[in-house]
N, C-alpha and C positions, 0 to 999 in steps of 0.2 A: 353662495349663501354666506351671509355675514352673521357671526354669532352676536346675539343681543348684548351680551356682556361687553364685547369689544366696541359695539356701537354706543352703548349707554353707560358703561362702567368706569368713567373717568372721574378723577378728583376735580375739585373746584377750579384750580389753576388751569388744568387742561380743558375743562368745559368752557372757560372764558376764552382761551386761545382758539379753540375750535369754533366757538361762536363768532369771534372776530373774523376768522377765515371764511365762515359761511356768509357773513355780511359783505365782505370784500370780494369774494370770488363766487358766491352763490352756493357753495358747498365746501365741505371739508373732505378731501380725498380719503378713501378708505385706507390707503397705505399710511397716511398720517395718523389716523385713528388707531391703526394696529401698532405702529411704532410708539405711540404715546401710552397705550394700555400696557401696564406691567413693564415699564421702562427698564427697570433693573434686570428683569428676567430675559426680555427679548429685545426691546427697542434700542438700548445703548449698544449691546454686543453686535446686533445686526447692522446698526448704523456705522459702527467702527469697521466692521468687515467690508461694508459697501464703500466706505471711504478709502480703505486700502486697495480694493479692487479698482476703483475708478481713478485714484490719484497716485497709487504706489508705482514702483518700478514695473515697467512693461515694455515689450517691443512695440506696442501700439501707442499712439499719441493719446492725450487726454481727449482731444476732439474726436478721434476715431472711436474711443470707448463710449463717449456721450452719444455719438451717432448710432452705434450698435444698440445702446440702451433705448434710445428713442424709437428705433426701428422695431425692436422686440416689443416695446410697449404698444406701439401702433398695431402690430400683428395681434396682440392680446386684447386689443380694444380698451387699453388702459389709459385713463386721462392723465396719469402722472408721467 
């Protein structure tokens, strides 16, 4: 279930960006909508954490981490 506010509560700049994504890709992924809604509260901190996990020091290569993420996304039937 997606909250209506997350689906429709974006400012003008984000609405334009999401509209362009919809035109180019046919849809704007839910994860993008979530990250763009209340960016200072959730989007930026979560994006920074994701960047650290995916690109920071690790015994796994960047490729392995990307493969793990893609596999989990596929298991969850996530288009992202």
